[in-house]
C-alpha positions as a Python dict, from the first residue, in 0.01 Angstrom:
ca = {
    (1, 'M'): (0, 0, 0),
    (2, 'T'): (116, 355, -56),
    (3, 'Q'): (136, 590, 227),
    (4, 'D'): (-184, 771, 131),
    (5, 'E'): (-363, 428, 127),
    (6, 'K'): (-223, 340, 467),
    (7, 'I'): (-340, 678, 599),
    (8, 'R'): (-692, 621, 472),
    (9, 'I'): (-718, 281, 632),
    (10, 'A'): (-578, 418, 960),
    (11, 'R'): (-840, 687, 962),
    (12, 'Q'): (-1109, 439, 906),
    (13, 'L'): (-977, 218, 1197),
    (14, 'E'): (-978, 526, 1416),
    (15, 'K'): (-1336, 588, 1315),
    (16, 'M'): (-1408, 224, 1411),
    (17, 'R'): (-1261, 302, 1749),
    (18, 'V'): (-973, 50, 1731),
    (19, 'D'): (-773, 60, 2054),
    (20, 'I'): (-426, 14, 1886),
    (21, 'I'): (-319, 53, 1523),
    (22, 'E'): (-2, -123, 1444),
    (23, 'A'): (104, 99, 1174),
    (24, 'G'): (410, -77, 1032),
    (25, 'F'): (775, -177, 1077),
    (26, 'P'): (969, 149, 1080),
    (27, 'A'): (1307, -20, 1037),
    (28, 'A'): (1199, -225, 739),
    (29, 'S'): (1229, 55, 484),
    (30, 'P'): (1223, 442, 452),
    (31, 'G'): (866, 400, 309),
    (32, 'D'): (761, 208, 613),
    (33, 'F'): (920, 471, 850),
    (34, 'E'): (752, 752, 671),
    (35, 'S'): (407, 583, 675),
    (36, 'V'): (435, 519, 1057),
    (37, 'N'): (546, 871, 1112),
    (38, 'A'): (266, 1014, 901),
    (39, 'I'): (-1, 802, 1080),
    (40, 'A'): (154, 899, 1412),
    (41, 'R'): (99, 1273, 1324),
    (42, 'L'): (-261, 1231, 1209),
    (43, 'I'): (-427, 976, 1447),
    (44, 'E'): (-564, 1123, 1767),
    (45, 'D'): (-799, 870, 1927),
    (46, 'S'): (-619, 542, 1879),
    (47, 'T'): (-281, 438, 2002),
    (48, 'V'): (-21, 416, 1716),
    (49, 'C'): (219, 122, 1742),
    (50, 'G'): (549, 56, 1560),
    (51, 'L'): (693, -289, 1536),
    (52, 'A'): (1064, -362, 1615),
    (53, 'R'): (1287, -663, 1635),
    (54, 'A'): (1477, -691, 1962),
    (55, 'N'): (1770, -499, 1843),
    (56, 'P'): (1890, -139, 1904),
    (57, 'G'): (1858, -7, 1549),
    (58, 'D'): (1500, -138, 1517),
    (59, 'V'): (1386, 1, 1850),
    (60, 'E'): (1549, 345, 1772),
    (61, 'K'): (1368, 364, 1430),
    (62, 'A'): (1031, 283, 1594),
    (63, 'G'): (1082, 538, 1868),
    (64, 'E'): (1179, 813, 1611),
    (65, 'A'): (887, 726, 1387),
    (66, 'L'): (637, 743, 1666),
    (67, 'K'): (756, 1072, 1817),
    (68, 'P'): (465, 1280, 1685),
    (69, 'A'): (198, 1039, 1816),
    (70, 'R'): (-36, 1156, 2092),
    (71, 'S'): (-36, 801, 2228),
    (72, 'S'): (235, 569, 2109),
    (73, 'R'): (349, 207, 2165),
    (74, 'I'): (652, 6, 2067),
    (75, 'H'): (598, -360, 2008),
    (76, 'T'): (922, -560, 2023),
    (77, 'F'): (983, -921, 1958),
    (78, 'I'): (1224, -1205, 1947),
    (79, 'A'): (1181, -1582, 1865),
    (80, 'T'): (1164, -1822, 2164),
    (81, 'S'): (1101, -2169, 2012),
    (82, 'P'): (1390, -2403, 1997),
    (83, 'I'): (1372, -2438, 1614),
    (84, 'H'): (1379, -2058, 1575),
    (85, 'M'): (1662, -1996, 1841),
    (86, 'K'): (1882, -2266, 1693),
    (87, 'S'): (1814, -2240, 1321),
    (88, 'K'): (1724, -1876, 1269),
    (89, 'L'): (1878, -1671, 1545),
    (90, 'R'): (2158, -1911, 1634),
    (91, 'M'): (2141, -1787, 1989),
    (92, 'S'): (2130, -1955, 2327),
    (93, 'G'): (1834, -1913, 2554),
    (94, 'D'): (2037, -1674, 2770),
    (95, 'Q'): (2128, -1458, 2473),
    (96, 'V'): (1760, -1437, 2368),
    (97, 'V'): (1656, -1327, 2713),
    (98, 'E'): (1938, -1071, 2728),
    (99, 'H'): (1829, -917, 2375),
    (100, 'A'): (1457, -913, 2492),
    (101, 'V'): (1520, -731, 2811),
    (102, 'A'): (1757, -477, 2651),
    (103, 'A'): (1500, -402, 2377),
    (104, 'V'): (1215, -343, 2632),
    (105, 'R'): (1444, -115, 2836),
    (106, 'Q'): (1549, 84, 2536),
    (107, 'A'): (1186, 105, 2420),
    (108, 'R'): (1087, 249, 2759),
    (109, 'Q'): (1312, 548, 2679),
    (110, 'Y'): (1060, 650, 2412),
    (111, 'T'): (728, 544, 2556),
    (112, 'D'): (588, 382, 2867),
    (113, 'N'): (365, 164, 2652),
    (114, 'V'): (591, -128, 2550),
    (115, 'E'): (459, -463, 2421),
    (116, 'F'): (671, -773, 2400),
    (117, 'S'): (616, -1091, 2190),
    (118, 'P'): (797, -1415, 2215),
    (119, 'E'): (769, -1518, 1852),
    (120, 'D'): (655, -1874, 1783),
    (121, 'A'): (535, -1892, 2151),
    (122, 'G'): (300, -2169, 2038),
    (123, 'R'): (596, -2406, 1983),
    (124, 'S'): (810, -2272, 2261),
    (125, 'E'): (903, -2452, 2593),
    (126, 'F'): (676, -2349, 2877),
    (127, 'D'): (935, -2292, 3138),
    (128, 'F'): (1150, -2082, 2900),
    (129, 'L'): (845, -1871, 2813),
    (130, 'C'): (770, -1804, 3175),
    (131, 'R'): (1136, -1707, 3234),
    (132, 'I'): (1158, -1463, 2948),
    (133, 'I'): (820, -1307, 3011),
    (134, 'E'): (897, -1248, 3380),
    (135, 'K'): (1217, -1075, 3289),
    (136, 'V'): (1062, -847, 3023),
    (137, 'I'): (783, -752, 3268),
    (138, 'D'): (1054, -656, 3518),
    (139, 'A'): (1215, -447, 3244),
    (140, 'G'): (903, -250, 3186),
    (141, 'A'): (686, -431, 2933),
    (142, 'R'): (313, -365, 2994),
    (143, 'T'): (163, -589, 2740),
    (144, 'I'): (267, -950, 2674),
    (145, 'N'): (169, -1090, 2334),
    (146, 'I'): (156, -1465, 2278),
    (147, 'P'): (184, -1537, 1910),
    (148, 'D'): (87, -1859, 1737),
    (149, 'T'): (322, -1768, 1461),
    (150, 'V'): (269, -2064, 1237),
    (151, 'G'): (-99, -2146, 1315),
    (152, 'Y'): (-15, -2475, 1494),
    (153, 'N'): (-213, -2459, 1810),
    (154, 'L'): (-568, -2597, 1877),
    (155, 'P'): (-815, -2387, 2067),
    (156, 'E'): (-827, -2590, 2389),
    (157, 'Q'): (-441, -2618, 2391),
    (158, 'F'): (-391, -2244, 2315),
    (159, 'G'): (-640, -2131, 2579),
    (160, 'S'): (-480, -2361, 2829),
    (161, 'L'): (-135, -2200, 2750),
    (162, 'I'): (-267, -1857, 2819),
    (163, 'A'): (-426, -1958, 3147),
    (164, 'R'): (-112, -2140, 3270),
    (165, 'L'): (113, -1842, 3185),
    (166, 'I'): (-118, -1607, 3372),
    (167, 'E'): (-116, -1843, 3669),
    (168, 'S'): (254, -1943, 3663),
    (169, 'I'): (429, -1606, 3603),
    (170, 'P'): (484, -1422, 3942),
    (171, 'N'): (435, -1075, 3801),
    (172, 'S'): (170, -1143, 3540),
    (173, 'D'): (-76, -920, 3718),
    (174, 'K'): (132, -615, 3600),
    (175, 'V'): (44, -668, 3237),
    (176, 'I'): (-228, -722, 2986),
    (177, 'F'): (-197, -1053, 2802),
    (178, 'S'): (-250, -1047, 2429),
    (179, 'V'): (-262, -1300, 2147),
    (180, 'H'): (-171, -1295, 1782),
    (181, 'C'): (-292, -1606, 1591),
    (182, 'H'): (-222, -1713, 1230),
    (183, 'N'): (-479, -1911, 1020),
    (184, 'D'): (-276, -2192, 875),
    (185, 'L'): (-522, -2446, 1007),
    (186, 'G'): (-822, -2216, 992),
    (187, 'L'): (-822, -2178, 1361),
    (188, 'A'): (-699, -1821, 1419),
    (189, 'V'): (-1037, -1688, 1536),
    (190, 'A'): (-1104, -1993, 1739),
    (191, 'N'): (-767, -1983, 1916),
    (192, 'S'): (-808, -1609, 1979),
    (193, 'L'): (-1144, -1652, 2141),
    (194, 'A'): (-1020, -1947, 2349),
    (195, 'A'): (-744, -1725, 2472),
    (196, 'V'): (-999, -1449, 2559),
    (197, 'M'): (-1197, -1697, 2769),
    (198, 'A'): (-869, -1787, 2942),
    (199, 'G'): (-790, -1419, 3040),
    (200, 'A'): (-633, -1258, 2739),
    (201, 'R'): (-757, -901, 2709),
    (202, 'Q'): (-602, -794, 2377),
    (203, 'V'): (-642, -965, 2034),
    (204, 'E'): (-424, -868, 1749),
    (205, 'C'): (-631, -917, 1437),
    (206, 'T'): (-679, -775, 1078),
    (207, 'V'): (-956, -649, 862),
    (208, 'N'): (-1087, -935, 641),
    (209, 'G'): (-834, -1166, 813),
    (210, 'L'): (-550, -1050, 583),
    (211, 'G'): (-201, -1169, 669),
    (212, 'E'): (88, -1382, 573),
    (213, 'R'): (11, -1731, 426),
    (214, 'A'): (-348, -1817, 520),
    (215, 'G'): (-394, -1491, 711),
    (216, 'N'): (-451, -1370, 1060),
    (217, 'A'): (-744, -1366, 1305),
    (218, 'S'): (-1033, -1176, 1142),
    (219, 'L'): (-1120, -851, 1333),
    (220, 'E'): (-1493, -867, 1225),
    (221, 'E'): (-1528, -1222, 1351),
    (222, 'I'): (-1360, -1166, 1673),
    (223, 'V'): (-1559, -853, 1758),
    (224, 'M'): (-1903, -998, 1667),
    (225, 'A'): (-1840, -1339, 1829),
    (226, 'V'): (-1765, -1156, 2160),
    (227, 'R'): (-2057, -916, 2123),
    (228, 'T'): (-2313, -1175, 2000),
    (229, 'R'): (-2214, -1439, 2273),
    (230, 'Q'): (-2221, -1211, 2582),
    (231, 'D'): (-2365, -1503, 2758),
    (232, 'E'): (-2027, -1665, 2745),
    (233, 'F'): (-1778, -1379, 2741),
    (234, 'L'): (-1717, -1158, 3038),
    (235, 'C'): (-1581, -872, 2830),
    (236, 'D'): (-1664, -665, 2512),
    (237, 'T'): (-1485, -426, 2287),
    (238, 'D'): (-1551, -57, 2226),
    (239, 'I'): (-1545, -111, 1855),
    (240, 'D'): (-1817, 79, 1649),
    (241, 'A'): (-1943, -234, 1468),
    (242, 'T'): (-2134, -31, 1212),
    (243, 'Q'): (-1799, 67, 1074),
    (244, 'I'): (-1686, -295, 1014),
    (245, 'V'): (-1839, -326, 651),
    (246, 'P'): (-1710, 8, 542),
    (247, 'A'): (-1359, -92, 671),
    (248, 'S'): (-1382, -428, 492),
    (249, 'R'): (-1479, -266, 167),
    (250, 'L'): (-1200, 0, 188),
    (251, 'V'): (-935, -260, 265),
    (252, 'S'): (-1062, -479, -19),
    (253, 'N'): (-1058, -200, -270),
    (254, 'I'): (-715, -78, -173),
    (255, 'T'): (-534, -410, -155),
    (256, 'G'): (-719, -565, -455),
    (257, 'F'): (-809, -872, -259),
    (258, 'P'): (-1187, -937, -291),
    (259, 'V'): (-1386, -1066, 0),
    (260, 'Q'): (-1534, -1410, -72),
    (261, 'P'): (-1913, -1407, -78),
    (262, 'N'): (-1955, -1657, 205),
    (263, 'K'): (-1712, -1474, 437),
    (264, 'A'): (-1855, -1438, 780),
    (265, 'I'): (-1989, -1099, 880),
    (266, 'V'): (-1860, -901, 568),
    (267, 'G'): (-1927, -1147, 284),
    (268, 'A'): (-2200, -1053, 29),
    (269, 'N'): (-2399, -1358, 133),
    (270, 'A'): (-2351, -1331, 504),
    (271, 'F'): (-2702, -1206, 564),
    (272, 'A'): (-2854, -1350, 243),
    (273, 'H'): (-3127, -1617, 263),
    (274, 'E'): (-3196, -1834, -44),
    (275, 'A'): (-3374, -2135, 102),
    (276, 'G'): (-3745, -2099, 101),
    (277, 'I'): (-3778, -2227, 458),
    (278, 'H'): (-3514, -1968, 572),
    (279, 'Q'): (-3678, -1681, 383),
    (280, 'D'): (-4014, -1767, 542),
    (281, 'G'): (-3864, -1778, 890),
    (282, 'V'): (-3679, -1445, 855),
    (283, 'I'): (-3995, -1271, 733),
    (284, 'K'): (-4188, -1396, 1033),
    (285, 'A'): (-3912, -1322, 1285),
    (286, 'R'): (-3562, -1216, 1188),
    (287, 'E'): (-3412, -1400, 1484),
    (288, 'T'): (-3511, -1749, 1343),
    (289, 'Y'): (-3211, -1755, 1107),
    (290, 'E'): (-3010, -1434, 1195),
    (291, 'I'): (-2810, -1425, 1511),
    (292, 'M'): (-2712, -1049, 1467),
    (293, 'S'): (-2850, -765, 1261),
    (294, 'A'): (-2696, -676, 923),
    (295, 'E'): (-2733, -308, 1017),
    (296, 'D'): (-2524, -356, 1330),
    (297, 'V'): (-2213, -437, 1132),
    (298, 'G'): (-2261, -163, 860),
    (299, 'W'): (-2469, -347, 606),
    (300, 'G'): (-2738, -116, 473),
    (301, 'S'): (-2923, -52, 149),
    (302, 'N'): (-2659, -87, -122),
    (303, 'R'): (-2848, 145, -364),
    (304, 'M'): (-2793, 523, -362),
    (305, 'V'): (-3021, 794, -500),
    (306, 'L'): (-2736, 996, -656),
    (307, 'G'): (-2739, 1028, -1029),
    (308, 'K'): (-2607, 1238, -1299),
    (309, 'H'): (-2822, 1534, -1180),
    (310, 'S'): (-2678, 1516, -821),
    (311, 'G'): (-2469, 1802, -700),
    (312, 'R'): (-2127, 1814, -533),
    (313, 'H'): (-2268, 1858, -189),
    (314, 'A'): (-2483, 1546, -207),
    (315, 'F'): (-2195, 1348, -343),
    (316, 'I'): (-1951, 1453, -69),
    (317, 'D'): (-2208, 1389, 201),
    (318, 'R'): (-2267, 1041, 77),
    (319, 'L'): (-1902, 963, 70),
    (320, 'R'): (-1861, 1094, 427),
    (321, 'D'): (-2128, 855, 529),
    (322, 'L'): (-1932, 576, 377),
    (323, 'G'): (-1620, 693, 576),
    (324, 'F'): (-1435, 889, 311),
    (325, 'E'): (-1264, 1227, 350),
    (326, 'F'): (-1075, 1400, 81),
    (327, 'S'): (-729, 1524, 152),
    (328, 'S'): (-735, 1812, -90),
    (329, 'E'): (-974, 2008, -319),
    (330, 'E'): (-811, 1862, -622),
    (331, 'E'): (-873, 1503, -510),
    (332, 'M'): (-1236, 1590, -440),
    (333, 'N'): (-1274, 1759, -787),
    (334, 'D'): (-1126, 1450, -958),
    (335, 'A'): (-1347, 1215, -771),
    (336, 'F'): (-1655, 1423, -857),
    (337, 'R'): (-1569, 1457, -1219),
    (338, 'R'): (-1528, 1072, -1249),
    (339, 'F'): (-1859, 1035, -1066),
    (340, 'K'): (-2030, 1247, -1326),
    (341, 'N'): (-1871, 1058, -1605),
    (342, 'M'): (-1978, 729, -1456),
    (343, 'A'): (-2339, 856, -1410),
    (344, 'D'): (-2364, 936, -1777),
    (345, 'R'): (-2257, 582, -1869),
    (346, 'K'): (-2406, 370, -1586),
    (347, 'H'): (-2783, 376, -1510),
    (348, 'E'): (-2758, 258, -1142),
    (349, 'I'): (-2481, 370, -909),
    (350, 'F'): (-2414, 182, -584),
    (351, 'D'): (-2213, 246, -277),
    (352, 'D'): (-1957, -13, -396),
    (353, 'D'): (-1920, 187, -717),
    (354, 'L'): (-1840, 500, -515),
    (355, 'Q'): (-1588, 323, -298),
    (356, 'A'): (-1405, 194, -610),
    (357, 'L'): (-1429, 532, -770),
    (358, 'V'): (-1265, 712, -476),
    (359, 'T'): (-999, 449, -437),
    (360, 'E'): (-920, 493, -810),
    (361, 'S'): (-896, 872, -759),
    (362, 'G'): (-672, 828, -454),
    (363, 'N'): (-433, 617, -670),
    (364, 'R'): (-384, 894, -915),
    (365, 'A'): (-125, 1155, -825),
    (366, 'E'): (-111, 1491, -988),
    (367, 'N'): (258, 1443, -1075),
    (368, 'D'): (220, 1088, -1217),
    (369, 'H'): (508, 1027, -1460),
    (370, 'F'): (288, 812, -1685),
    (371, 'M'): (-68, 885, -1787),
    (372, 'L'): (-299, 673, -2013),
    (373, 'K'): (-430, 897, -2288),
    (374, 'H'): (-572, 657, -2541),
    (375, 'L'): (-645, 294, -2575),
    (376, 'K'): (-788, 100, -2873),
    (377, 'T'): (-822, -278, -2887),
    (378, 'S'): (-924, -499, -3170),
    (379, 'T'): (-1034, -861, -3123),
    (380, 'E'): (-1172, -1115, -3372),
    (381, 'M'): (-1216, -1482, -3346),
    (382, 'G'): (-932, -1665, -3521),
    (383, 'T'): (-683, -1377, -3509),
    (384, 'S'): (-450, -1238, -3249),
    (385, 'P'): (-590, -940, -3050),
    (386, 'L'): (-421, -609, -3108),
    (387, 'S'): (-385, -312, -2873),
    (388, 'R'): (-277, 44, -2938),
    (389, 'V'): (-192, 267, -2651),
    (390, 'V'): (-93, 631, -2615),
    (391, 'I'): (80, 716, -2298),
    (392, 'Q'): (180, 1067, -2188),
    (393, 'I'): (535, 1080, -2034),
    (394, 'D'): (610, 1412, -1878),
    (395, 'G'): (390, 1593, -2126),
    (396, 'E'): (504, 1404, -2434),
    (397, 'E'): (272, 1140, -2594),
    (398, 'V'): (417, 807, -2693),
    (399, 'A'): (227, 537, -2887),
    (400, 'A'): (282, 162, -2934),
    (401, 'E'): (95, -125, -3074),
    (402, 'Q'): (129, -489, -2978),
    (403, 'A'): (-47, -830, -3035),
    (404, 'G'): (-120, -1061, -2757),
    (405, 'N'): (-307, -1383, -2644),
    (406, 'G'): (-592, -1159, -2537),
    (407, 'A'): (-695, -803, -2526),
    (408, 'V'): (-542, -752, -2180),
    (409, 'D'): (-228, -938, -2267),
    (410, 'A'): (-182, -720, -2580),
    (411, 'T'): (-256, -407, -2377),
    (412, 'F'): (13, -494, -2114),
    (413, 'K'): (270, -563, -2397),
    (414, 'A'): (197, -238, -2558),
    (415, 'I'): (230, -51, -2235),
    (416, 'E'): (550, -227, -2154),
    (417, 'N'): (684, -147, -2503),
    (418, 'V'): (637, 225, -2415),
    (419, 'L'): (750, 223, -2048),
    (420, 'N'): (1025, -43, -2051),
    (421, 'T'): (999, -108, -1673),
    (422, 'N'): (1181, -451, -1709),
    (423, 'S'): (953, -570, -1440),
    (424, 'S'): (778, -904, -1406),
    (425, 'L'): (390, -933, -1363),
    (426, 'Q'): (331, -1128, -1035),
    (427, 'L'): (-48, -1078, -1007),
    (428, 'F'): (-340, -991, -1230),
    (429, 'S'): (-681, -997, -1043),
    (430, 'V'): (-1012, -900, -1185),
    (431, 'N'): (-1320, -831, -968),
    (432, 'S'): (-1669, -712, -1036),
    (433, 'V'): (-1755, -420, -810),
    (434, 'T'): (-2130, -480, -838),
    (435, 'S'): (-2354, -708, -1023),
    (436, 'G'): (-2485, -676, -1371),
    (437, 'T'): (-2318, -642, -1716),
    (438, 'D'): (-2266, -278, -1663),
    (439, 'A'): (-2072, -332, -1334),
    (440, 'Q'): (-1737, -159, -1293),
    (441, 'G'): (-1438, -384, -1336),
    (442, 'E'): (-1183, -360, -1056),
    (443, 'V'): (-837, -481, -1149),
    (444, 'S'): (-517, -526, -926),
    (445, 'V'): (-179, -564, -1086),
    (446, 'R'): (145, -651, -899),
    (447, 'L'): (480, -572, -1064),
    (448, 'E'): (807, -711, -923),
    (449, 'K'): (1157, -561, -1004),
    (450, 'N'): (1489, -622, -825),
    (451, 'G'): (1302, -794, -534),
    (452, 'E'): (1065, -497, -475),
    (453, 'V'): (693, -524, -531),
    (454, 'F'): (462, -252, -671),
    (455, 'N'): (84, -280, -651),
    (456, 'G'): (-135, -122, -906),
    (457, 'H'): (-513, -56, -905),
    (458, 'G'): (-760, 46, -1171),
    (459, 'T'): (-1131, 56, -1228),
    (460, 'D'): (-1356, 131, -1527),
    (461, 'L'): (-1670, 3, -1682),
    (462, 'D'): (-1443, -136, -1952),
    (463, 'I'): (-1227, -422, -1807),
    (464, 'V'): (-947, -364, -2064),
    (465, 'I'): (-917, 8, -1972),
    (466, 'A'): (-929, -88, -1595),
    (467, 'S'): (-641, -330, -1660),
    (468, 'A'): (-432, -67, -1835),
    (469, 'R'): (-482, 179, -1553),
    (470, 'A'): (-388, -68, -1289),
    (471, 'Y'): (-66, -155, -1482),
    (472, 'I'): (19, 216, -1530),
    (473, 'N'): (-60, 284, -1168),
    (474, 'A'): (192, 16, -1056),
    (475, 'A'): (444, 147, -1306),
    (476, 'N'): (415, 496, -1156),
    (477, 'K'): (485, 364, -809),
    (478, 'L'): (778, 173, -949),
    (479, 'Y'): (918, 482, -1115),
    (480, 'S'): (865, 702, -800),
    (481, 'Q'): (1055, 436, -596),
    (482, 'E'): (1343, 429, -847),
    (483, 'I'): (1378, 801, -864),
    (484, 'R'): (1366, 830, -476),
    (485, 'I'): (1610, 538, -379),
    (486, 'H'): (1780, 423, -705),
    (487, 'P'): (1790, 722, -950),
    (488, 'Q'): (2045, 547, -1173),
    (489, 'R'): (1792, 269, -1229),
    (490, 'A'): (1513, 510, -1345),
    (491, 'E'): (1713, 631, -1641),
    (492, 'G'): (1578, 341, -1856),
    (493, 'I'): (1218, 399, -1753),
}
C-alpha cells in the first residue's frame, strides 16, 4: 500500500474506535518509517504502534517514527521456540533473554507503553516462556503478546497455555495478556477466542483476516463473536461495529483482495437467505435465522439515490457517510468529475461503485510520470488481438501497438513497450464491483523488479481500460521508488 492508502485505512480504523493501530515496521524501509510517522501525526483517538525486532536499531527507528503520536506504543519481539533460536537466531536461551530485556528497556526511553512478543510462542518450551516473560515485565513491558506464529495450536491447547502463563508467572498481574494468531489451520479466530476466555484482554487481528500465508485472526469475526455471545464472554470491545463493513470494503478496494461471498460478517452472502424455509422464517421473525443484525455491522441499502443530476454537496455527504474524507480540493474535484462521467454511462450507481471510484481517484497523483491518454483494442475470433496505447510521459505522448493472447495481454505488452519497466507481472486480479453487465471492473496488478513489489489498482466500466490503468498505476509507483532510492535505475524508464 502507498502511504496515502495506509493513512486512509488508519483513519477508518480510528473511526471504528480501534484501540491500537500497529501502523508498520519503521526499520523495514524508508517508506515504512515515513508511513508510521505520518499516521502518528494524524491519528488522535487510537494508540499508534510501531513494530521492532529486539535490536537497538529497530527500537530506535520505531521510537523516532512514533515521536509525533499523541499516544504511542513500541512492540518489540524475538523468537523463543527451540527451532527458531537454533536455526534462525543461532542464539542460546540466555542470549535471547538478554536481547529481549535490553530491547524493552530501550523502548521505555521513548514510551511507557511497551509490548513484547515471544515469537513462535505456540511451539516454545513453557518454562522458558515463563522465564523470558517475567524478565521483560520487570524491564517495563506492559503488554505481553503470545503469538501462534505458524498457526499450529488448537483452541483448547492455546487457551490452556494463556491460563497457565497468567497463573505461573509471578508478576503477570502487572500486564495485559494479548494473542496474535495465524490461520494456517483455519483456527486463528477460534484460538483467539479461547485465549480471551482464558484471560487474554487484547487480540491482534486484521480487517478481512488479511495476513501472511493463510492470514491472521479476522477482526470482524472476533468483535461480533464476543458481542453476540455475551452469555459466554465476560468482556466486550469498544468497537463501533457499524464501521466494520465500510472498513472491509475499503481494505478490499485498496489491496485488490476481494472478499469471498460466504465470508462471515462482511461477505456479500453473510445475511442473504435463499432457501424458502429460511426466507419464510426471517420474514416472520428475523431471529429465526439471523443471530445478529446486518445493520449492526454496517450493512445497509446498497442502492444510492445520487445520479447524473446530483450536486457536489450531496456527493460529498454520501461519501462522508461511507467513511471517506478528501485530503485536498483537487482530489475531491477529480472524484466528482469521475462520478459525473460514470453517471452518464451507468444507469444505477451503488455505494460499492463510489468506494471503487474514490479508491481509483486516490491512486492517481497529480505528478504521475505516466498517464494513459488513449487505448484501442481489436479482437476477432481466429486472429490475435491487437492493442494500441498512447501514454503521456512528462507531457509528451508516446504510442505503441502490440499483439497478444488476449486484449489485456496485448494491452500490457503495448504499455511495456512504451514504459520499458523491465519488471515481471506477479499478479493480475479482476473483480466485479457490483452485479450486472454494466458493473465496474476492478483490477489489481502487482509488478516485481529487483525484489521490490509495486501494487497497482484500476477501475472502469471497460475491463481492458481498468487493466491498463492498474498496470500504469503500478508503473508510476515503481518509477517513484526508483527516482527516490535508485535514481540511476530510473534512467531506462
